[in-house]
NUMIRO-172500 format. One record per residue (C-alpha): x, y, z; residue in one letter. Coordinates in steps of 0.02 Angstrom, whole numbers, padded with zeros to 5 digits, always signed. Layout:
<rs>
XYZA ...
</rs>
This chain:
<rs>
-00237+05003-00296M -00255+04933-00087G -00104+05030-00068D -00189+05206-00087Y -00333+05162+00074F -00185+05104+00194L -00120+05227+00315N +00055+05279+00238V +00157+05220+00385R +00079+05030+00352K +00105+05043+00182W +00288+05094+00218L +00289+04931+00346E +00224+04825+00195N +00380+04877+00075T +00474+04757+00201K +00406+04622+00106D +00496+04670-00056S +00653+04628+00017G +00824+04673-00054V +00840+04715-00220K +01011+04798-00279L +00991+04902-00427G +00915+05083-00496F +00762+05022-00577D +00613+05072-00431N +00713+05226-00390C +00761+05316-00571N +00616+05273-00616L +00521+05363-00436L +00638+05505-00433L +00585+05549-00617E +00426+05581-00583R +00450+05660-00413L +00563+05803-00501G +00728+05732-00495N +00747+05799-00301P +00914+05715-00279H +00983+05830-00406L +00968+05991-00309D +01117+05982-00204F +01283+05923-00198P +01312+05764-00075S +01502+05660-00015I +01454+05471-00026H +01513+05343+00083V +01535+05190+00065A +01635+05042+00171G +01601+04906+00293T +01648+04975+00456N +01632+05178+00493G +01520+05236+00359K +01420+05315+00517G +01555+05367+00614S +01626+05477+00471L +01463+05521+00414C +01392+05613+00562V +01577+05685+00592Q +01567+05765+00404L +01395+05832+00425S +01457+05924+00585A +01594+06008+00483M +01495+06049+00371A +01371+06153+00496R +01523+06214+00575E +01546+06292+00387N +01391+06372+00402N +01308+06255+00266L +01109+06184+00285K +01168+06005+00271V +01079+05849+00260G +01131+05672+00322L +01055+05512+00271F +01115+05343+00370S +01051+05187+00400S +00983+05095+00506P +00895+05171+00640H +00912+05146+00846L +00727+05177+00880I +00621+05279+00751T +00643+05289+00593I +00640+05492+00561E +00828+05456+00624E +00868+05417+00443R +00843+05579+00379I +00927+05710+00483R +00966+05906+00454I +01061+05994+00546N +01100+05860+00644G +00913+05850+00682V +00806+05695+00646P +00659+05756+00531V +00500+05784+00627S +00370+05642+00622P +00231+05743+00563K +00335+05804+00412D +00424+05631+00367F +00208+05578+00347D +00173+05730+00240M +00340+05688+00099F +00320+05496+00125L +00133+05518+00058E +00241+05596-00097K +00314+05438-00122I +00181+05344-00113R +00086+05439-00230A +00199+05431-00361A +00229+05246-00335S +00056+05209-00392L +00058+05305-00537I +00017+05184-00678S +00124+05069-00703P +00119+05051-00510V +00319+05038-00432C +00333+04929-00289K +00487+05005-00196P +00610+04905-00056T +00589+04984+00113F +00766+05047+00088F +00741+05126-00066E +00577+05226-00006V +00678+05296+00149T +00809+05345+00026F +00675+05428-00102L +00593+05494+00051L +00789+05595+00100A +00817+05652-00069M +00648+05746-00058V +00643+05791+00131V +00825+05872+00089F +00754+05972-00100S +00608+06040-00008E +00729+06099+00142N +00843+06194+00021N +00989+06094+00086I +01185+06159+00031D +01254+05996+00054R +01210+05808+00102A +01294+05666+00173I +01255+05515+00102I +01290+05332+00191E +01281+05182+00093T +01152+05057+00118G +01226+04898+00052L +01377+04884-00045G +01379+05031-00165G +01382+04986-00350R +01210+04949-00364L +01146+05027-00210D +01014+05160-00242S +01119+05301-00158T +01260+05305-00299R +01115+05392-00385L +01181+05557-00293V +01240+05701-00375D +01416+05661-00288A +01570+05779-00303D +01672+05680-00171L +01674+05492-00119C +01755+05417+00016I +01779+05217+00072I +01801+05187+00245T +01837+04991+00266T +01872+04825+00176I +01801+04682+00263S +01683+04533+00247K +01526+04556+00269D +01342+04543+00198H +01426+04404+00085T +01252+04347+00008E +01236+04512-00077F +01430+04571-00094L +01521+04417-00144G +01635+04309-00017E +01811+04376-00056T +01866+04536-00002L +01904+04560-00182E +01729+04557-00221E +01653+04668-00099I +01807+04782-00146A +01731+04798-00324F +01545+04816-00255E +01592+04978-00128K +01721+05058-00267A +01581+05036-00358G +01511+05230-00293I +01653+05295-00410H +01609+05420-00539R +01717+05447-00683P +01814+05626-00642G +01750+05619-00474V +01895+05617-00323P +01879+05450-00220L +01955+05442-00036F +02006+05285+00013L +02051+05271+00204S +02202+05126+00177K +02254+05029+00351S +02410+04940+00347G +02328+04757+00339N +02229+04800+00164L +02290+04668+00064P +02381+04739-00120P +02246+04631-00204S +02089+04716-00134V +02202+04896-00166L +02221+04823-00328K +02052+04809-00372V +01985+04972-00322I +02148+05065-00408S +02084+04968-00565D +01902+05036-00551K +01951+05222-00492V +02107+05266-00590G +02193+05441-00554E +02020+05492-00441D +02093+05403-00321L +02173+05469-00167L +02228+05359-00025I +02221+05419+00162I +02344+05308+00269E +02261+05274+00433T +02357+05292+00619N +02390+05137+00704Q +02385+05215+00871D +02231+05296+00810F +02054+05256+00868S +01939+05223+00732N +01853+05356+00779W +02007+05477+00787Q +02057+05416+00620N +01879+05458+00527W +01916+05634+00615T +02078+05648+00528M +01976+05584+00370L +01839+05713+00396T +02008+05880+00408K +02060+05790+00248K +01885+05835+00178V +01892+06006+00252A +02037+06029+00178N +01955+05988+00009F +01840+06082+00020F +01931+06231+00073K +01812+06232+00228W +01875+06319+00394K +01965+06163+00483D +01837+06196+00643S +01835+06079+00808E +01685+05985+00794I +01544+05901+00908E +01462+05763+00887C +01380+05593+00966K +01346+05446+00880W +01266+05311+00979P +01382+05160+01013G +01527+05222+00915R +01590+05393+00964S +01690+05413+01115P +01617+05392+01285N +01454+05368+01215Y +01354+05317+01374G +01440+05359+01501S +01332+05462+01604S +01218+05322+01599W +01269+05244+01772Y +01396+05268+01904D +01520+05163+01875F +01623+05165+01691P +01508+05086+01515L +01562+05063+01363K +01447+05049+01218V +01503+04958+01063C +01378+04953+00916A +01503+04811+00823A +01411+04706+00708H +01515+04614+00615N +01699+04527+00632K +01807+04669+00588E +01705+04782+00727G +01702+04651+00848F +01884+04633+00855E +01934+04820+00850S +01832+04827+01007E +01890+04686+01116L +02064+04737+01062N +02014+04915+01162S +01976+04850+01317I +02088+04812+01447E +01994+04782+01606K +01888+04657+01666P +01730+04698+01631S +01521+04655+01630V +01487+04624+01466F +01289+04627+01396I +01302+04535+01202I +01173+04523+01077G +01167+04499+00904V +01072+04502+00746T +01088+04347+00605E +01213+04339+00496K +01260+04210+00356A +01424+04149+00463D +01373+04181+00617I +01509+04094+00674K +01667+04174+00601D +01575+04322+00656T +01573+04297+00839L +01772+04231+00803S +01854+04377+00915P +01756+04305+01066F +01814+04130+01059L +02004+04191+01085K +02056+04125+01260E +02167+04272+01324N +01991+04381+01285I +01908+04240+01414H +02049+04252+01547Q +02072+04444+01530S +01927+04538+01510I +01767+04442+01549F +01716+04468+01687H +01545+04384+01682H +01447+04388+01497L +01237+04407+01505I +01176+04340+01325F +01029+04440+01264T +00920+04461+01105E +00866+04641+01012P +00715+04660+01019L +00697+04750+00852S +00795+04745+00685G +00787+04689+00488R +00846+04527+00527N +00800+04398+00694D +00913+04415+00829S +01040+04258+00861V +00942+04146+01009N +01053+04192+01167A +01066+04010+01197E +01148+04003+01035E +01278+04128+01062L +01322+04069+01240E +01360+03907+01159K +01471+03986+01022I +01568+04079+01131I +01572+03986+01289C +01602+03811+01235R +01708+03700+01365H +01740+03863+01467R +01692+03904+01652E +01659+04094+01614T +01532+04166+01700P +01373+04230+01624R +01181+04209+01616D +01075+04202+01472I +00935+04367+01513I +00851+04368+01338K +00756+04552+01371N +00894+04695+01352P +00802+04776+01497I +00820+04652+01612N +00997+04625+01542A +01057+04772+01589I +00975+04784+01769E +01075+04626+01803E +01231+04684+01725A +01226+04853+01828S +01199+04753+01988K +01368+04649+01962I +01455+04799+01920C +01425+04876+02069E +01451+04769+02179I +01607+04674+02093D +01664+04868+02060D +01698+04827+01857V +01656+04898+01727E +01495+04877+01587L +01514+04846+01371V +01366+04833+01311I +01414+04761+01117I +01335+04684+00973G +01180+04756+00856S +01148+04918+00833V +00958+04880+00894Y +01033+04826+01058L +01077+04989+01082V +00954+05078+01012G +00831+04943+01125D +00933+05019+01301I +00940+05183+01257L +00766+05189+01218N +00766+05107+01395Y +00873+05241+01469I +00789+05407+01380I +00605+05337+01477S +00717+05285+01643R +00781+05448+01669D +00638+05560+01579N +00740+05632+01437L +00706+05740+01304N +00657+05606+01158F +00721+05704+00988W +00855+05788+01098E +00950+05617+01122E +00917+05572+00941L +01023+05738+00896R +01178+05695+00831V +01275+05876+00817H +01224+06082+00846R 
</rs>
């Protein structure tokens, strides 16, 4: 019962010691103790390797445009944990966060004591916050996989899978077919599932999903001429049509993903790419056409060399790598990859100009000098935590409103 005497935020921090746990035992028990708040509203449940957050924020904005009170649950957060739980695009206040977090802790200490993981606590907290605020609809981003992710417990009337590629293989399996099976596990019998299908989705992967979902499957073909963000906009319009919502033009921002994010930070062109896996890096690097200074910082992955393989192509080094700066994100669930190791993997036997500047703030200050002198663009690419570190610096540097910068739509 020592947990009872801890500060509630300290208690939350200690739940990280429980690691990652797939399955529903903890959440089923605690949701029942909390009065099953997750059943008080319908949800759109989104899974996928990449694009989940981008799609979720656009769905949230579209629901809001249709005068719905909307809750958005996403992960991870960039700067502060309140970002994971938003109502009408705005993070829950620290005061409300603590008040409702205390309810989760109290429920966990009822005998028999339950020890939820960090992610489970944030999910449970979102369900309580959404219920207490009488939302009309929730947009729920899956944490890991889908079949055994705690978000699978929400009352979904539409499920969506964005992309299927290799990530979190230590939990989801080594093959695309195994990963697809886990993500297709968000399907509920009788509930439609939209699958965003690109031209390179292997037939064997499509078969796994089709076998699991059956006649509830609706395939949405992506447009190869569109950016990822534009394809999620198109999918959002399909969802609006499904719910018979007004197909309104939406405005939203999603740090490191939405178009032109961070463009006002400097006088020279800047692109922020919160790409965190091989598929994301490949897509972002292919979209860059001009020589640029790159700030690169990532967190540990099961196979870091494969994750970074898009950076190894010779034509990339010759065409767009004007200067590389390797850094290390300051925060995050996983440790940062050592900057020297990044340099060794990406620059082996190459003469590409580069520096190692471990502090991200020092890295962007140095990068900005090079961009101004050499008249080139800046690309910040890597972990979402790297984006968070730099956003936090920009907020402080420019004396911006902290919570307003974390608002994602009106």
